[in-house]
C-alpha positions as CSV (number, residue, x, y, z in Angstrom):
1,M,-3.4,-6.6,11.6
2,E,-1.0,-5.0,9.1
3,E,-1.9,-3.5,5.8
4,V,0.1,-5.1,3.1
5,G,1.0,-3.1,0.0
6,P,2.3,-4.3,-3.3
7,P,5.6,-6.2,-3.1
8,D,8.8,-4.4,-3.9
9,F,11.1,-6.2,-6.2
10,Q,14.1,-5.5,-8.5
11,L,14.5,-6.7,-12.0
12,V,17.5,-6.6,-14.3
13,V,16.2,-6.7,-17.8
14,S,17.8,-7.0,-21.2
15,D,15.6,-4.3,-22.8
16,P,15.0,-1.6,-20.3
17,D,13.3,0.8,-22.8
18,T,10.6,-1.7,-23.8
19,T,10.1,-2.8,-20.2
20,E,9.7,0.8,-19.0
21,Q,7.2,1.4,-21.8
22,M,5.2,-1.7,-20.8
23,F,5.2,-0.7,-17.1
24,I,3.9,2.8,-18.0
25,E,1.2,1.4,-20.3
26,K,0.0,-1.0,-17.6
27,G,0.2,1.7,-14.9
28,I,2.8,-0.2,-12.9
29,P,4.8,2.2,-10.6
30,H,8.5,1.8,-11.0
31,T,11.9,3.4,-10.9
32,T,15.0,2.8,-12.9
33,C,18.7,3.0,-12.0
34,E,22.0,2.6,-13.8
35,L,24.1,-0.5,-13.1
36,V,27.8,-0.9,-13.7
37,V,28.3,-4.3,-15.4
38,V,31.8,-5.8,-15.3
39,A,32.9,-8.9,-17.3
40,L,35.2,-10.9,-15.1
41,K,37.8,-13.2,-16.6
42,E,38.0,-15.3,-13.5
43,A,35.0,-15.4,-11.1
44,G,36.9,-15.7,-7.8
45,P,40.1,-13.7,-8.2
46,G,38.4,-11.3,-10.7
47,L,35.6,-10.5,-8.3
48,L,38.1,-9.9,-5.4
49,Q,40.2,-7.5,-7.6
50,C,37.0,-5.7,-8.8
51,L,35.8,-5.2,-5.2
52,D,39.3,-4.2,-4.0
53,S,39.5,-1.5,-6.7
54,L,36.2,0.0,-5.6
55,M,37.1,-0.2,-1.9
56,I,40.5,1.5,-2.4
57,A,38.7,4.3,-4.3
58,E,36.4,4.6,-1.3
59,T,33.2,4.2,-3.3
60,N,30.2,2.1,-2.1
61,I,28.3,-0.7,-3.7
62,D,24.6,-0.6,-2.8
63,F,23.8,-4.0,-4.3
64,G,25.0,-6.4,-6.9
65,Y,23.7,-9.3,-9.1
66,A,25.5,-12.1,-10.9
67,L,24.3,-12.2,-14.5
68,M,24.3,-14.9,-17.1
69,P,27.7,-15.4,-18.8
70,G,28.5,-12.7,-21.3
71,P,29.2,-13.1,-25.1
72,A,32.7,-14.3,-24.5
73,G,31.7,-16.6,-21.7
74,H,33.0,-14.3,-19.0
75,S,31.3,-14.1,-15.6
76,M,29.3,-10.9,-15.3
77,L,28.6,-8.8,-12.3
78,A,26.0,-6.0,-12.3
79,M,26.4,-3.4,-9.4
80,H,24.4,-0.4,-8.3
81,V,27.1,2.0,-7.0
82,E,27.2,5.2,-5.0
83,D,28.6,7.2,-8.0
84,Y,28.1,5.6,-11.4
85,E,30.6,7.8,-13.4
86,F,33.3,7.5,-10.7
87,A,33.0,3.7,-10.4
88,V,33.1,3.4,-14.2
89,A,36.3,5.5,-14.3
90,V,37.9,3.5,-11.4
91,L,37.1,0.1,-13.0
92,H,38.2,1.2,-16.4
93,Q,41.5,2.6,-15.1
94,S,42.0,-0.7,-13.2
95,G,41.8,-2.6,-16.4
96,F,38.3,-4.2,-16.1
97,K,36.1,-4.7,-19.2
98,L,32.9,-2.9,-18.7
99,M,29.7,-3.9,-20.5
100,Y,27.1,-1.5,-21.7
101,Q,23.5,-1.9,-22.8
102,E,24.5,-2.3,-26.5
103,D,26.8,-5.2,-25.4
104,L,24.1,-7.0,-23.5
105,S,20.9,-6.5,-25.5
106,R,19.8,-9.3,-27.7
């Protein structure tokens, strides 16, 4: 028989500061990480161009999430990348619109 510990799960939240405060108050172990969020004009071709830009720059994507459409109705992709600052620079230089916490919080 195997001992089963608490489940591991990942959340993308709109208010990370409040969420972290709540987890601390409740004694819930957690970690946080920065995500690069890209607003894509076109889901299919835009996604391919975004991934191509990162591949050509030789940086890795650890995992990604599709988010609800952004304020302008664009498809949004959140990614955890190998090097946050480098990926932000690559995507910015490639002409992608990056979204930041202040753009996403309600």
